[in-house]
C-alpha positions, 0 to 999 in steps of 0.5 A: 500500500502506498505511503500516503502520509509521505505523499501528503508531506511532499504535497504540503511542502510543495503547496507552501512554495506554490502559494507564493509563486507569481503568475509569470513563474506559474505560466512558464511552468504550465507551458513547460508541462505542455511541451513535455506532454507533447514530447512524450506523445509516443510514450503516452500513446503506448501506455494508453494502448496497453490500458485500452487492450486490458479494458477491452479484454475485461469487457468494457463497453466501447462507449467507455473505451472511448473515454479511456482512449487517447489519440495524438489529437486528444494529447495535443488538446490536453497540452493546449488546455494547459497553455490556455490555463496559462493565459487565464488571469491568476485567481490568487491574491485578488481583492474581494472586498476591503475598507477601514473600520471605525477603529482605524483597522484596515481590513481586506479579503483576498483570494488564496489557494486551498493548499493541497487538493486530492482528485479521485477519478475514473477512466478518463486520462485527459482529466489528469492534465486538466486537473493538474493545470488548474490546481497548479495555476490556482496555487494548489498542489494536487494528489491525483488518484485515477482508476485502475483502467487508466493507470499506465496512461495517467502515470505517463502523463504525470511523469511528463508534467513533472519533467516540465516542472523540474525544467522550470525550476519548480518543485515537481511534487506540486503534481503527485500521483497515487499509482496504487489503485486499491480500494484501501488506498482510495479510502485512506486518501479520503481520510487524509485530513492532515494533508488534504484541504479539499477532495474532488471526486470525478466519475460515476454515481458509484464513485461519488457515493463512496467518496461522500459516504467515506471521506472525512476531508471536505468534498465537492461533488461532481460529475453524475449527469442524468441530463434531460431534454424536454420537447415542449408542445410549441417546439420546432421539430427539426430543431428538436431532432438536431438538439437531441441527436447532438446531446445524446450521440456526439459523445455519449460517455460523458456526463453532459450527454443527455440520458432522458427525452421528455416529449409533450403529448400534444406534439409526440405523434409528429416529434417522436418519429422525426427524432427517432429517425435521427437517432437511428443513424447512431443505432440508439436503443430507445427505452420508452413509456407505453405511449412512446412504444405505441408511437415507436414500435422499435422502442422497448418498454422502459423500466422505472430505474431507466429514468434514473440511470446515467447510461453513458452509452447509446441508450435513451430513456423516453417519456411522453408527458402531459405538459410542462408541469409533468415534465418539471415534476419528472425532472425534479424526481429523477435529475442529478442537477447537472444539465437540463434543456427545453426546446420551445418557441414559447417564451413563457414556457422557457422562462418557467422552465429556467426558473423551476429547474434546479440544476447547475446548467439550464438550457433553452433551445440548445444541447446539454453538451455545452456544459463544459469549462472550455465551452463556457470560457473558463479554460479547462475544468476540473469537473462539473459541480452538482452541489450548491456550496461554494461551486456549482457547474463547471469548476475552473480557476475561480472555484479552486481558491478560498479567501482570507482576511488581512487586517492592518493596524497601528497598535489597536487592541480590543476593548 
């Protein structure tokens, strides 16, 4: 079992120096990390090929293999993400508020790093680069613990990034990886209160639940996406078909992919066949309510649990609903509070949907696939927070800093 205490000590030592580092130094190091990742492309691809081979042999679905697999293009995108983060404004040391009290004390509140951030994630090696870059730019050391499916890929990426840090004269322990992927080590990391200031899990419902139930370190929940698209009775059917097709099939293995389609009963006879025809291009399996199955003979009967499931595959739950209130009730019951969309030409319906849906991202006439730090202009992201404390939605640099009060006086004492 990994000596997590020693790992924590190394990260804490690196965090102390990193918190004081100026933006130009951090930006040079980030660009050096990107350079080294690009130089290590063949090494990373070789490691990833072994991970993919092992995953397929173990029966992993092709949709999930897509999350695991790296290509030259994806590695280049990872390096570009690091450079993009370098271009962003430094979130550390920003003045949030300030003033002078009646007793003459000058008080200000400024942003500061958390310190050491732990990231527990599953089979997405691109998270390794994004998480490390965002933590580093926000002045935090990070301890990365990926899943066993991607351990070789993650190790190759981390080694390249650490070479970049060393080349820049920065302590490479600013980015550390736990290569032991056992449950025992994961649980120990979740309880590493002496060294970890924050823990962010990124993965499926099972991982999130384990972390929330086990961790004694403060946790920000991310990732689980049972996302809905509601086709309201006034919707443009051609637009609806395109939005649904993109939201479900452009990359079904990610958390912002649509998992449930709700169609208003007044438009279902016309809308469902048009939408189904578009989805058939990608051989999407439709699991529907009785009315859906009546309109679409190719659909199979949905079980109750299908409406609560994050499929991460070419599978879609479908339900015909009796108006917007029924759609809102369904979403309130089954949503994981990630991303929901309405397709409509009715302004009042759109406003009602936006106001009533309690999710991190709510769309009108657009695909849920836009819920992403890069798409929102945040640079890379460390995950999509589905909770409401401190951070919600795509988590970029601003969500990875805390704050502290700085008070300056001239000998004042409290009476």
